[in-house]
mmCIF file of the N, C-alpha and C atoms, coordinates in Angstrom:
data_MODEL
# 
_entry.id   MODEL 
# 
loop_
_atom_site.group_PDB 
_atom_site.id 
_atom_site.type_symbol 
_atom_site.label_atom_id 
_atom_site.label_alt_id 
_atom_site.label_comp_id 
_atom_site.label_asym_id 
_atom_site.label_entity_id 
_atom_site.label_seq_id 
_atom_site.pdbx_PDB_ins_code 
_atom_site.Cartn_x 
_atom_site.Cartn_y 
_atom_site.Cartn_z 
_atom_site.occupancy 
_atom_site.B_iso_or_equiv 
_atom_site.pdbx_formal_charge 
_atom_site.auth_seq_id 
_atom_site.auth_comp_id 
_atom_site.auth_asym_id 
_atom_site.auth_atom_id 
_atom_site.pdbx_PDB_model_num 
ATOM 1   N N  . MET A 1 1  ? 86.436 0.481   -31.320 1.00 0.00 ? 1  MET A N  1 
ATOM 2   C CA . MET A 1 1  ? 85.547 0.206   -32.415 1.00 0.00 ? 1  MET A CA 1 
ATOM 3   C C  . MET A 1 1  ? 84.519 1.324   -32.602 1.00 0.00 ? 1  MET A C  1 
ATOM 4   N N  . MET A 1 2  ? 84.040 1.887   -31.506 1.00 0.00 ? 2  MET A N  1 
ATOM 5   C CA . MET A 1 2  ? 83.009 2.925   -31.605 1.00 0.00 ? 2  MET A CA 1 
ATOM 6   C C  . MET A 1 2  ? 83.623 4.319   -31.720 1.00 0.00 ? 2  MET A C  1 
ATOM 7   N N  . GLY A 1 3  ? 84.775 4.550   -31.078 1.00 0.00 ? 3  GLY A N  1 
ATOM 8   C CA . GLY A 1 3  ? 85.365 5.874   -31.089 1.00 0.00 ? 3  GLY A CA 1 
ATOM 9   C C  . GLY A 1 3  ? 84.473 6.864   -30.360 1.00 0.00 ? 3  GLY A C  1 
ATOM 10  N N  . VAL A 1 4  ? 84.466 8.100   -30.859 1.00 0.00 ? 4  VAL A N  1 
ATOM 11  C CA . VAL A 1 4  ? 83.599 9.155   -30.312 1.00 0.00 ? 4  VAL A CA 1 
ATOM 12  C C  . VAL A 1 4  ? 82.537 9.440   -31.371 1.00 0.00 ? 4  VAL A C  1 
ATOM 13  N N  . PRO A 1 5  ? 81.341 8.820   -31.239 1.00 0.00 ? 5  PRO A N  1 
ATOM 14  C CA . PRO A 1 5  ? 80.330 8.915   -32.309 1.00 0.00 ? 5  PRO A CA 1 
ATOM 15  C C  . PRO A 1 5  ? 79.905 10.339  -32.677 1.00 0.00 ? 5  PRO A C  1 
ATOM 16  N N  . GLN A 1 6  ? 79.990 11.295  -31.735 1.00 0.00 ? 6  GLN A N  1 
ATOM 17  C CA . GLN A 1 6  ? 79.540 12.658  -32.012 1.00 0.00 ? 6  GLN A CA 1 
ATOM 18  C C  . GLN A 1 6  ? 80.542 13.437  -32.874 1.00 0.00 ? 6  GLN A C  1 
ATOM 19  N N  . ASP A 1 7  ? 81.810 13.014  -32.914 1.00 0.00 ? 7  ASP A N  1 
ATOM 20  C CA . ASP A 1 7  ? 82.849 13.725  -33.665 1.00 0.00 ? 7  ASP A CA 1 
ATOM 21  C C  . ASP A 1 7  ? 83.216 12.903  -34.901 1.00 0.00 ? 7  ASP A C  1 
ATOM 22  N N  . PRO A 1 8  ? 82.882 13.391  -36.110 1.00 0.00 ? 8  PRO A N  1 
ATOM 23  C CA . PRO A 1 8  ? 83.168 12.619  -37.320 1.00 0.00 ? 8  PRO A CA 1 
ATOM 24  C C  . PRO A 1 8  ? 84.648 12.260  -37.487 1.00 0.00 ? 8  PRO A C  1 
ATOM 25  N N  . ASN A 1 9  ? 85.543 13.103  -36.965 1.00 0.00 ? 9  ASN A N  1 
ATOM 26  C CA . ASN A 1 9  ? 86.973 12.820  -37.080 1.00 0.00 ? 9  ASN A CA 1 
ATOM 27  C C  . ASN A 1 9  ? 87.440 11.734  -36.121 1.00 0.00 ? 9  ASN A C  1 
ATOM 28  N N  . LEU A 1 10 ? 86.666 11.474  -35.072 1.00 0.00 ? 10 LEU A N  1 
ATOM 29  C CA . LEU A 1 10 ? 87.070 10.498  -34.061 1.00 0.00 ? 10 LEU A CA 1 
ATOM 30  C C  . LEU A 1 10 ? 86.156 9.278   -34.004 1.00 0.00 ? 10 LEU A C  1 
ATOM 31  N N  . ARG A 1 11 ? 85.206 9.195   -34.946 1.00 0.00 ? 11 ARG A N  1 
ATOM 32  C CA . ARG A 1 11 ? 84.315 8.036   -34.960 1.00 0.00 ? 11 ARG A CA 1 
ATOM 33  C C  . ARG A 1 11 ? 85.100 6.769   -35.257 1.00 0.00 ? 11 ARG A C  1 
ATOM 34  N N  . GLY A 1 12 ? 84.652 5.681   -34.717 1.00 0.00 ? 12 GLY A N  1 
ATOM 35  C CA . GLY A 1 12 ? 85.302 4.398   -34.947 1.00 0.00 ? 12 GLY A CA 1 
ATOM 36  C C  . GLY A 1 12 ? 84.796 3.727   -36.212 1.00 0.00 ? 12 GLY A C  1 
ATOM 37  N N  . ILE A 1 13 ? 85.246 2.505   -36.417 1.00 0.00 ? 13 ILE A N  1 
ATOM 38  C CA . ILE A 1 13 ? 84.929 1.781   -37.652 1.00 0.00 ? 13 ILE A CA 1 
ATOM 39  C C  . ILE A 1 13 ? 83.439 1.433   -37.760 1.00 0.00 ? 13 ILE A C  1 
ATOM 40  N N  . ILE A 1 14 ? 82.801 1.106   -36.646 1.00 0.00 ? 14 ILE A N  1 
ATOM 41  C CA . ILE A 1 14 ? 81.382 0.726   -36.713 1.00 0.00 ? 14 ILE A CA 1 
ATOM 42  C C  . ILE A 1 14 ? 80.506 1.908   -37.122 1.00 0.00 ? 14 ILE A C  1 
ATOM 43  N N  . PRO A 1 15 ? 80.584 3.076   -36.452 1.00 0.00 ? 15 PRO A N  1 
ATOM 44  C CA . PRO A 1 15 ? 79.761 4.203   -36.909 1.00 0.00 ? 15 PRO A CA 1 
ATOM 45  C C  . PRO A 1 15 ? 80.112 4.666   -38.324 1.00 0.00 ? 15 PRO A C  1 
ATOM 46  N N  . ASN A 1 16 ? 81.399 4.604   -38.694 1.00 0.00 ? 16 ASN A N  1 
ATOM 47  C CA . ASN A 1 16 ? 81.783 5.005   -40.050 1.00 0.00 ? 16 ASN A CA 1 
ATOM 48  C C  . ASN A 1 16 ? 81.220 4.053   -41.098 1.00 0.00 ? 16 ASN A C  1 
ATOM 49  N N  . CYS A 1 17 ? 81.212 2.770   -40.804 1.00 0.00 ? 17 CYS A N  1 
ATOM 50  C CA . CYS A 1 17 ? 80.635 1.799   -41.745 1.00 0.00 ? 17 CYS A CA 1 
ATOM 51  C C  . CYS A 1 17 ? 79.154 2.058   -41.954 1.00 0.00 ? 17 CYS A C  1 
ATOM 52  N N  . PHE A 1 18 ? 78.429 2.256   -40.855 1.00 0.00 ? 18 PHE A N  1 
ATOM 53  C CA . PHE A 1 18 ? 76.996 2.511   -40.978 1.00 0.00 ? 18 PHE A CA 1 
ATOM 54  C C  . PHE A 1 18 ? 76.730 3.828   -41.708 1.00 0.00 ? 18 PHE A C  1 
ATOM 55  N N  . ALA A 1 19 ? 77.514 4.853   -41.431 1.00 0.00 ? 19 ALA A N  1 
ATOM 56  C CA . ALA A 1 19 ? 77.347 6.133   -42.131 1.00 0.00 ? 19 ALA A CA 1 
ATOM 57  C C  . ALA A 1 19 ? 77.584 5.952   -43.627 1.00 0.00 ? 19 ALA A C  1 
ATOM 58  N N  . HIS A 1 20 ? 78.577 5.191   -43.997 1.00 0.00 ? 20 HIS A N  1 
ATOM 59  C CA . HIS A 1 20 ? 78.874 4.952   -45.412 1.00 0.00 ? 20 HIS A CA 1 
ATOM 60  C C  . HIS A 1 20 ? 77.756 4.158   -46.083 1.00 0.00 ? 20 HIS A C  1 
ATOM 61  N N  . ILE A 1 21 ? 77.334 3.081   -45.462 1.00 0.00 ? 21 ILE A N  1 
ATOM 62  C CA . ILE A 1 21 ? 76.285 2.231   -46.043 1.00 0.00 ? 21 ILE A CA 1 
ATOM 63  C C  . ILE A 1 21 ? 75.005 3.022   -46.258 1.00 0.00 ? 21 ILE A C  1 
ATOM 64  N N  . PHE A 1 22 ? 74.538 3.714   -45.206 1.00 0.00 ? 22 PHE A N  1 
ATOM 65  C CA . PHE A 1 22 ? 73.278 4.432   -45.327 1.00 0.00 ? 22 PHE A CA 1 
ATOM 66  C C  . PHE A 1 22 ? 73.412 5.696   -46.160 1.00 0.00 ? 22 PHE A C  1 
ATOM 67  N N  . GLY A 1 23 ? 74.607 6.269   -46.245 1.00 0.00 ? 23 GLY A N  1 
ATOM 68  C CA . GLY A 1 23 ? 74.845 7.391   -47.152 1.00 0.00 ? 23 GLY A CA 1 
ATOM 69  C C  . GLY A 1 23 ? 74.699 6.966   -48.600 1.00 0.00 ? 23 GLY A C  1 
ATOM 70  N N  . CYS A 1 24 ? 75.233 5.784   -48.937 1.00 0.00 ? 24 CYS A N  1 
ATOM 71  C CA . CYS A 1 24 ? 75.086 5.255   -50.301 1.00 0.00 ? 24 CYS A CA 1 
ATOM 72  C C  . CYS A 1 24 ? 73.628 4.960   -50.624 1.00 0.00 ? 24 CYS A C  1 
ATOM 73  N N  . ILE A 1 25 ? 72.899 4.440   -49.659 1.00 0.00 ? 25 ILE A N  1 
ATOM 74  C CA . ILE A 1 25 ? 71.480 4.150   -49.878 1.00 0.00 ? 25 ILE A CA 1 
ATOM 75  C C  . ILE A 1 25 ? 70.701 5.436   -50.137 1.00 0.00 ? 25 ILE A C  1 
ATOM 76  N N  . GLU A 1 26 ? 71.005 6.488   -49.386 1.00 0.00 ? 26 GLU A N  1 
ATOM 77  C CA . GLU A 1 26 ? 70.300 7.766   -49.569 1.00 0.00 ? 26 GLU A CA 1 
ATOM 78  C C  . GLU A 1 26 ? 70.524 8.353   -50.955 1.00 0.00 ? 26 GLU A C  1 
ATOM 79  N N  . GLN A 1 27 ? 71.654 8.070   -51.579 1.00 0.00 ? 27 GLN A N  1 
ATOM 80  C CA . GLN A 1 27 ? 71.977 8.637   -52.893 1.00 0.00 ? 27 GLN A CA 1 
ATOM 81  C C  . GLN A 1 27 ? 71.334 7.877   -54.042 1.00 0.00 ? 27 GLN A C  1 
ATOM 82  N N  . ASN A 1 28 ? 70.688 6.771   -53.777 1.00 0.00 ? 28 ASN A N  1 
ATOM 83  C CA . ASN A 1 28 ? 70.078 5.971   -54.837 1.00 0.00 ? 28 ASN A CA 1 
ATOM 84  C C  . ASN A 1 28 ? 68.712 6.506   -55.227 1.00 0.00 ? 28 ASN A C  1 
ATOM 85  N N  . GLU A 1 29 ? 68.208 5.959   -56.328 1.00 0.00 ? 29 GLU A N  1 
ATOM 86  C CA . GLU A 1 29 ? 66.935 6.393   -56.891 1.00 0.00 ? 29 GLU A CA 1 
ATOM 87  C C  . GLU A 1 29 ? 65.771 6.167   -55.929 1.00 0.00 ? 29 GLU A C  1 
ATOM 88  N N  . GLU A 1 30 ? 64.774 7.009   -56.081 1.00 0.00 ? 30 GLU A N  1 
ATOM 89  C CA . GLU A 1 30 ? 63.533 6.815   -55.332 1.00 0.00 ? 30 GLU A CA 1 
ATOM 90  C C  . GLU A 1 30 ? 62.887 5.520   -55.785 1.00 0.00 ? 30 GLU A C  1 
ATOM 91  N N  . GLY A 1 31 ? 62.223 4.842   -54.882 1.00 0.00 ? 31 GLY A N  1 
ATOM 92  C CA . GLY A 1 31 ? 61.514 3.632   -55.236 1.00 0.00 ? 31 GLY A CA 1 
ATOM 93  C C  . GLY A 1 31 ? 62.338 2.361   -55.061 1.00 0.00 ? 31 GLY A C  1 
ATOM 94  N N  . LYS A 1 32 ? 63.650 2.492   -54.967 1.00 0.00 ? 32 LYS A N  1 
ATOM 95  C CA . LYS A 1 32 ? 64.464 1.305   -54.705 1.00 0.00 ? 32 LYS A CA 1 
ATOM 96  C C  . LYS A 1 32 ? 64.356 0.953   -53.240 1.00 0.00 ? 32 LYS A C  1 
ATOM 97  N N  . ARG A 1 33 ? 64.338 -0.345  -52.974 1.00 0.00 ? 33 ARG A N  1 
ATOM 98  C CA . ARG A 1 33 ? 64.263 -0.808  -51.592 1.00 0.00 ? 33 ARG A CA 1 
ATOM 99  C C  . ARG A 1 33 ? 65.544 -1.558  -51.256 1.00 0.00 ? 33 ARG A C  1 
ATOM 100 N N  . PHE A 1 34 ? 65.968 -1.429  -50.018 1.00 0.00 ? 34 PHE A N  1 
ATOM 101 C CA . PHE A 1 34 ? 67.198 -2.081  -49.575 1.00 0.00 ? 34 PHE A CA 1 
ATOM 102 C C  . PHE A 1 34 ? 66.929 -2.865  -48.304 1.00 0.00 ? 34 PHE A C  1 
ATOM 103 N N  . LEU A 1 35 ? 67.632 -3.955  -48.166 1.00 0.00 ? 35 LEU A N  1 
ATOM 104 C CA . LEU A 1 35 ? 67.631 -4.731  -46.934 1.00 0.00 ? 35 LEU A CA 1 
ATOM 105 C C  . LEU A 1 35 ? 69.080 -4.796  -46.473 1.00 0.00 ? 35 LEU A C  1 
ATOM 106 N N  . VAL A 1 36 ? 69.345 -4.263  -45.296 1.00 0.00 ? 36 VAL A N  1 
ATOM 107 C CA . VAL A 1 36 ? 70.706 -4.221  -44.776 1.00 0.00 ? 36 VAL A CA 1 
ATOM 108 C C  . VAL A 1 36 ? 70.810 -5.187  -43.603 1.00 0.00 ? 36 VAL A C  1 
ATOM 109 N N  . ARG A 1 37 ? 71.746 -6.097  -43.717 1.00 0.00 ? 37 ARG A N  1 
ATOM 110 C CA . ARG A 1 37 ? 72.051 -7.012  -42.613 1.00 0.00 ? 37 ARG A CA 1 
ATOM 111 C C  . ARG A 1 37 ? 73.546 -6.932  -42.378 1.00 0.00 ? 37 ARG A C  1 
ATOM 112 N N  . CYS A 1 38 ? 73.923 -6.872  -41.149 1.00 0.00 ? 38 CYS A N  1 
ATOM 113 C CA . CYS A 1 38 ? 75.357 -6.822  -40.870 1.00 0.00 ? 38 CYS A CA 1 
ATOM 114 C C  . CYS A 1 38 ? 75.649 -7.501  -39.544 1.00 0.00 ? 38 CYS A C  1 
ATOM 115 N N  . SER A 1 39 ? 76.880 -7.863  -39.385 1.00 0.00 ? 39 SER A N  1 
ATOM 116 C CA . SER A 1 39 ? 77.339 -8.425  -38.121 1.00 0.00 ? 39 SER A CA 1 
ATOM 117 C C  . SER A 1 39 ? 78.791 -8.023  -37.941 1.00 0.00 ? 39 SER A C  1 
ATOM 118 N N  . TYR A 1 40 ? 79.179 -7.841  -36.722 1.00 0.00 ? 40 TYR A N  1 
ATOM 119 C CA . TYR A 1 40 ? 80.566 -7.569  -36.368 1.00 0.00 ? 40 TYR A CA 1 
ATOM 120 C C  . TYR A 1 40 ? 80.945 -8.571  -35.306 1.00 0.00 ? 40 TYR A C  1 
ATOM 121 N N  . LEU A 1 41 ? 82.062 -9.221  -35.533 1.00 0.00 ? 41 LEU A N  1 
ATOM 122 C CA . LEU A 1 41 ? 82.472 -10.207 -34.550 1.00 0.00 ? 41 LEU A CA 1 
ATOM 123 C C  . LEU A 1 41 ? 83.905 -9.950  -34.129 1.00 0.00 ? 41 LEU A C  1 
ATOM 124 N N  . GLU A 1 42 ? 84.238 -10.489 -32.991 1.00 0.00 ? 42 GLU A N  1 
ATOM 125 C CA . GLU A 1 42 ? 85.584 -10.390 -32.452 1.00 0.00 ? 42 GLU A CA 1 
ATOM 126 C C  . GLU A 1 42 ? 86.067 -11.809 -32.168 1.00 0.00 ? 42 GLU A C  1 
ATOM 127 N N  . ILE A 1 43 ? 87.270 -12.100 -32.580 1.00 0.00 ? 43 ILE A N  1 
ATOM 128 C CA . ILE A 1 43 ? 87.903 -13.366 -32.212 1.00 0.00 ? 43 ILE A CA 1 
ATOM 129 C C  . ILE A 1 43 ? 89.062 -12.999 -31.296 1.00 0.00 ? 43 ILE A C  1 
ATOM 130 N N  . TYR A 1 44 ? 88.954 -13.425 -30.053 1.00 0.00 ? 44 TYR A N  1 
ATOM 131 C CA . TYR A 1 44 ? 89.967 -13.093 -29.047 1.00 0.00 ? 44 TYR A CA 1 
ATOM 132 C C  . TYR A 1 44 ? 90.238 -14.337 -28.225 1.00 0.00 ? 44 TYR A C  1 
ATOM 133 N N  . GLN A 1 45 ? 91.488 -14.729 -28.159 1.00 0.00 ? 45 GLN A N  1 
ATOM 134 C CA . GLN A 1 45 ? 91.900 -15.923 -27.438 1.00 0.00 ? 45 GLN A CA 1 
ATOM 135 C C  . GLN A 1 45 ? 91.042 -17.128 -27.814 1.00 0.00 ? 45 GLN A C  1 
ATOM 136 N N  . GLU A 1 46 ? 90.876 -17.316 -29.117 1.00 0.00 ? 46 GLU A N  1 
ATOM 137 C CA . GLU A 1 46 ? 90.151 -18.445 -29.692 1.00 0.00 ? 46 GLU A CA 1 
ATOM 138 C C  . GLU A 1 46 ? 88.663 -18.486 -29.329 1.00 0.00 ? 46 GLU A C  1 
ATOM 139 N N  . GLU A 1 47 ? 88.116 -17.374 -28.892 1.00 0.00 ? 47 GLU A N  1 
ATOM 140 C CA . GLU A 1 47 ? 86.684 -17.280 -28.613 1.00 0.00 ? 47 GLU A CA 1 
ATOM 141 C C  . GLU A 1 47 ? 86.089 -16.199 -29.509 1.00 0.00 ? 47 GLU A C  1 
ATOM 142 N N  . VAL A 1 48 ? 84.873 -16.444 -29.995 1.00 0.00 ? 48 VAL A N  1 
ATOM 143 C CA . VAL A 1 48 ? 84.212 -15.544 -30.937 1.00 0.00 ? 48 VAL A CA 1 
ATOM 144 C C  . VAL A 1 48 ? 83.038 -14.870 -30.228 1.00 0.00 ? 48 VAL A C  1 
ATOM 145 N N  . TYR A 1 49 ? 82.946 -13.537 -30.373 1.00 0.00 ? 49 TYR A N  1 
ATOM 146 C CA . TYR A 1 49 ? 81.879 -12.756 -29.730 1.00 0.00 ? 49 TYR A CA 1 
ATOM 147 C C  . TYR A 1 49 ? 81.214 -11.838 -30.743 1.00 0.00 ? 49 TYR A C  1 
ATOM 148 N N  . ASP A 1 50 ? 79.928 -11.591 -30.561 1.00 0.00 ? 50 ASP A N  1 
ATOM 149 C CA . ASP A 1 50 ? 79.153 -10.653 -31.366 1.00 0.00 ? 50 ASP A CA 1 
ATOM 150 C C  . ASP A 1 50 ? 79.381 -9.253  -30.795 1.00 0.00 ? 50 ASP A C  1 
ATOM 151 N N  . LEU A 1 51 ? 79.932 -8.343  -31.593 1.00 0.00 ? 51 LEU A N  1 
ATOM 152 C CA . LEU A 1 51 ? 80.214 -6.989  -31.112 1.00 0.00 ? 51 LEU A CA 1 
ATOM 153 C C  . LEU A 1 51 ? 78.999 -6.072  -31.147 1.00 0.00 ? 51 LEU A C  1 
ATOM 154 N N  . LEU A 1 52 ? 77.889 -6.519  -31.723 1.00 0.00 ? 52 LEU A N  1 
ATOM 155 C CA . LEU A 1 52 ? 76.696 -5.675  -31.767 1.00 0.00 ? 52 LEU A CA 1 
ATOM 156 C C  . LEU A 1 52 ? 75.733 -5.939  -30.612 1.00 0.00 ? 52 LEU A C  1 
ATOM 157 N N  . ILE A 1 53 ? 76.086 -6.820  -29.698 1.00 0.00 ? 53 ILE A N  1 
ATOM 158 C CA . ILE A 1 53 ? 75.283 -7.027  -28.481 1.00 0.00 ? 53 ILE A CA 1 
ATOM 159 C C  . ILE A 1 53 ? 75.437 -5.772  -27.632 1.00 0.00 ? 53 ILE A C  1 
ATOM 160 N N  . ASP A 1 54 ? 74.353 -5.217  -27.186 1.00 0.00 ? 54 ASP A N  1 
ATOM 161 C CA . ASP A 1 54 ? 74.394 -3.998  -26.378 1.00 0.00 ? 54 ASP A CA 1 
ATOM 162 C C  . ASP A 1 54 ? 74.606 -4.363  -24.909 1.00 0.00 ? 54 ASP A C  1 
ATOM 163 N N  . VAL A 1 55 ? 75.843 -4.270  -24.437 1.00 0.00 ? 55 VAL A N  1 
ATOM 164 C CA . VAL A 1 55 ? 76.138 -4.633  -23.050 1.00 0.00 ? 55 VAL A CA 1 
ATOM 165 C C  . VAL A 1 55 ? 75.536 -3.625  -22.064 1.00 0.00 ? 55 VAL A C  1 
ATOM 166 N N  . LYS A 1 56 ? 75.188 -2.427  -22.543 1.00 0.00 ? 56 LYS A N  1 
ATOM 167 C CA . LYS A 1 56 ? 74.558 -1.434  -21.671 1.00 0.00 ? 56 LYS A CA 1 
ATOM 168 C C  . LYS A 1 56 ? 73.142 -1.845  -21.286 1.00 0.00 ? 56 LYS A C  1 
ATOM 169 N N  . LYS A 1 57 ? 72.525 -2.721  -22.089 1.00 0.00 ? 57 LYS A N  1 
ATOM 170 C CA . LYS A 1 57 ? 71.172 -3.195  -21.794 1.00 0.00 ? 57 LYS A CA 1 
ATOM 171 C C  . LYS A 1 57 ? 71.214 -4.540  -21.069 1.00 0.00 ? 57 LYS A C  1 
ATOM 172 N N  . ASN A 1 58 ? 72.329 -4.780  -20.377 1.00 0.00 ? 58 ASN A N  1 
ATOM 173 C CA . ASN A 1 58 ? 72.516 -5.996  -19.575 1.00 0.00 ? 58 ASN A CA 1 
ATOM 174 C C  . ASN A 1 58 ? 72.422 -7.277  -20.393 1.00 0.00 ? 58 ASN A C  1 
ATOM 175 N N  . MET A 1 59 ? 72.779 -7.204  -21.654 1.00 0.00 ? 59 MET A N  1 
ATOM 176 C CA . MET A 1 59 ? 72.827 -8.410  -22.479 1.00 0.00 ? 59 MET A CA 1 
ATOM 177 C C  . MET A 1 59 ? 74.246 -8.959  -22.378 1.00 0.00 ? 59 MET A C  1 
ATOM 178 N N  . ALA A 1 60 ? 74.380 -10.129 -21.828 1.00 0.00 ? 60 ALA A N  1 
ATOM 179 C CA . ALA A 1 60 ? 75.700 -10.719 -21.648 1.00 0.00 ? 60 ALA A CA 1 
ATOM 180 C C  . ALA A 1 60 ? 76.243 -11.208 -22.987 1.00 0.00 ? 60 ALA A C  1 
ATOM 181 N N  . PRO A 1 61 ? 77.519 -10.910 -23.261 1.00 0.00 ? 61 PRO A N  1 
ATOM 182 C CA . PRO A 1 61 ? 78.091 -11.447 -24.496 1.00 0.00 ? 61 PRO A CA 1 
ATOM 183 C C  . PRO A 1 61 ? 78.129 -12.968 -24.449 1.00 0.00 ? 61 PRO A C  1 
ATOM 184 N N  . GLN A 1 62 ? 77.745 -13.598 -25.531 1.00 0.00 ? 62 GLN A N  1 
ATOM 185 C CA . GLN A 1 62 ? 77.753 -15.050 -25.555 1.00 0.00 ? 62 GLN A CA 1 
ATOM 186 C C  . GLN A 1 62 ? 78.827 -15.522 -26.523 1.00 0.00 ? 62 GLN A C  1 
ATOM 187 N N  . LYS A 1 63 ? 79.450 -16.621 -26.191 1.00 0.00 ? 63 LYS A N  1 
ATOM 188 C CA . LYS A 1 63 ? 80.457 -17.194 -27.070 1.00 0.00 ? 63 LYS A CA 1 
ATOM 189 C C  . LYS A 1 63 ? 79.759 -17.822 -28.263 1.00 0.00 ? 63 LYS A C  1 
ATOM 190 N N  . LEU A 1 64 ? 80.286 -17.576 -29.445 1.00 0.00 ? 64 LEU A N  1 
ATOM 191 C CA . LEU A 1 64 ? 79.720 -18.112 -30.671 1.00 0.00 ? 64 LEU A CA 1 
ATOM 192 C C  . LEU A 1 64 ? 80.633 -19.214 -31.213 1.00 0.00 ? 64 LEU A C  1 
ATOM 193 N N  . GLU A 1 65 ? 80.069 -20.061 -32.059 1.00 0.00 ? 65 GLU A N  1 
ATOM 194 C CA . GLU A 1 65 ? 80.819 -21.189 -32.606 1.00 0.00 ? 65 GLU A CA 1 
ATOM 195 C C  . GLU A 1 65 ? 81.096 -20.985 -34.090 1.00 0.00 ? 65 GLU A C  1 
ATOM 196 N N  . ILE A 1 66 ? 82.309 -21.323 -34.510 1.00 0.00 ? 66 ILE A N  1 
ATOM 197 C CA . ILE A 1 66 ? 82.653 -21.333 -35.923 1.00 0.00 ? 66 ILE A CA 1 
ATOM 198 C C  . ILE A 1 66 ? 82.352 -22.728 -36.456 1.00 0.00 ? 66 ILE A C  1 
ATOM 199 N N  . LYS A 1 67 ? 81.616 -22.774 -37.557 1.00 0.00 ? 67 LYS A N  1 
ATOM 200 C CA . LYS A 1 67 ? 81.207 -24.046 -38.157 1.00 0.00 ? 67 LYS A CA 1 
ATOM 201 C C  . LYS A 1 67 ? 81.684 -24.094 -39.606 1.00 0.00 ? 67 LYS A C  1 
ATOM 202 N N  . GLU A 1 68 ? 81.682 -25.292 -40.155 1.00 0.00 ? 68 GLU A N  1 
ATOM 203 C CA . GLU A 1 68 ? 81.998 -25.462 -41.570 1.00 0.00 ? 68 GLU A CA 1 
ATOM 204 C C  . GLU A 1 68 ? 80.938 -26.344 -42.206 1.00 0.00 ? 68 GLU A C  1 
ATOM 205 N N  . ASN A 1 69 ? 80.471 -25.918 -43.377 1.00 0.00 ? 69 ASN A N  1 
ATOM 206 C CA . ASN A 1 69 ? 79.444 -26.628 -44.107 1.00 0.00 ? 69 ASN A CA 1 
ATOM 207 C C  . ASN A 1 69 ? 79.894 -26.736 -45.565 1.00 0.00 ? 69 ASN A C  1 
ATOM 208 N N  . PRO A 1 70 ? 79.764 -27.912 -46.186 1.00 0.00 ? 70 PRO A N  1 
ATOM 209 C CA . PRO A 1 70 ? 80.208 -28.050 -47.581 1.00 0.00 ? 70 PRO A CA 1 
ATOM 210 C C  . PRO A 1 70 ? 79.523 -27.071 -48.538 1.00 0.00 ? 70 PRO A C  1 
ATOM 211 N N  . ASP A 1 71 ? 78.278 -26.703 -48.249 1.00 0.00 ? 71 ASP A N  1 
ATOM 212 C CA . ASP A 1 71 ? 77.546 -25.779 -49.128 1.00 0.00 ? 71 ASP A CA 1 
ATOM 213 C C  . ASP A 1 71 ? 77.814 -24.313 -48.791 1.00 0.00 ? 71 ASP A C  1 
ATOM 214 N N  . LYS A 1 72 ? 77.809 -23.983 -47.502 1.00 0.00 ? 72 LYS A N  1 
ATOM 215 C CA . LYS A 1 72 ? 77.977 -22.590 -47.051 1.00 0.00 ? 72 LYS A CA 1 
ATOM 216 C C  . LYS A 1 72 ? 79.436 -22.183 -46.898 1.00 0.00 ? 72 LYS A C  1 
ATOM 217 N N  . GLY A 1 73 ? 80.301 -23.143 -46.642 1.00 0.00 ? 73 GLY A N  1 
ATOM 218 C CA . GLY A 1 73 ? 81.674 -22.819 -46.303 1.00 0.00 ? 73 GLY A CA 1 
ATOM 219 C C  . GLY A 1 73 ? 81.796 -22.601 -44.805 1.00 0.00 ? 73 GLY A C  1 
ATOM 220 N N  . ILE A 1 74 ? 82.725 -21.761 -44.399 1.00 0.00 ? 74 ILE A N  1 
ATOM 221 C CA . ILE A 1 74 ? 82.926 -21.470 -42.980 1.00 0.00 ? 74 ILE A CA 1 
ATOM 222 C C  . ILE A 1 74 ? 82.002 -20.327 -42.572 1.00 0.00 ? 74 ILE A C  1 
ATOM 223 N N  . TYR A 1 75 ? 81.333 -20.480 -41.435 1.00 0.00 ? 75 TYR A N  1 
ATOM 224 C CA . TYR A 1 75 ? 80.412 -19.449 -40.958 1.00 0.00 ? 75 TYR A CA 1 
ATOM 225 C C  . TYR A 1 75 ? 80.370 -19.475 -39.425 1.00 0.00 ? 75 TYR A C  1 
ATOM 226 N N  . VAL A 1 76 ? 79.793 -18.436 -38.844 1.00 0.00 ? 76 VAL A N  1 
ATOM 227 C CA . VAL A 1 76 ? 79.629 -18.351 -37.401 1.00 0.00 ? 76 VAL A CA 1 
ATOM 228 C C  . VAL A 1 76 ? 78.171 -18.632 -37.070 1.00 0.00 ? 76 VAL A C  1 
ATOM 229 N N  . LYS A 1 77 ? 77.950 -19.673 -36.291 1.00 0.00 ? 77 LYS A N  1 
ATOM 230 C CA . LYS A 1 77 ? 76.591 -20.074 -35.909 1.00 0.00 ? 77 LYS A CA 1 
ATOM 231 C C  . LYS A 1 77 ? 75.931 -18.979 -35.058 1.00 0.00 ? 77 LYS A C  1 
ATOM 232 N N  . ASP A 1 78 ? 74.655 -18.701 -35.318 1.00 0.00 ? 78 ASP A N  1 
ATOM 233 C CA . ASP A 1 78 ? 73.838 -17.725 -34.581 1.00 0.00 ? 78 ASP A CA 1 
ATOM 234 C C  . ASP A 1 78 ? 74.305 -16.290 -34.769 1.00 0.00 ? 78 ASP A C  1 
ATOM 235 N N  . LEU A 1 79 ? 74.988 -16.002 -35.856 1.00 0.00 ? 79 LEU A N  1 
ATOM 236 C CA . LEU A 1 79 ? 75.396 -14.614 -36.096 1.00 0.00 ? 79 LEU A CA 1 
ATOM 237 C C  . LEU A 1 79 ? 74.739 -14.132 -37.361 1.00 0.00 ? 79 LEU A C  1 
# 
């Protein structure tokens, strides 16, 4: 997912997504304000994990729950 962040040809999907999003923001008019929220999740063996948790800072990955709400639809709780 991360690839080699220092090499643009070998960067993964996460750094490329952020580069694209913030590149588009930089090209917009002065005075416009943006709020960027994002989440990346992994579903593996029927368990859902937040991929933006920094495991290098000793933050343990926590299992997340998929919920359904008539108004919101399907969503991941606490993500």
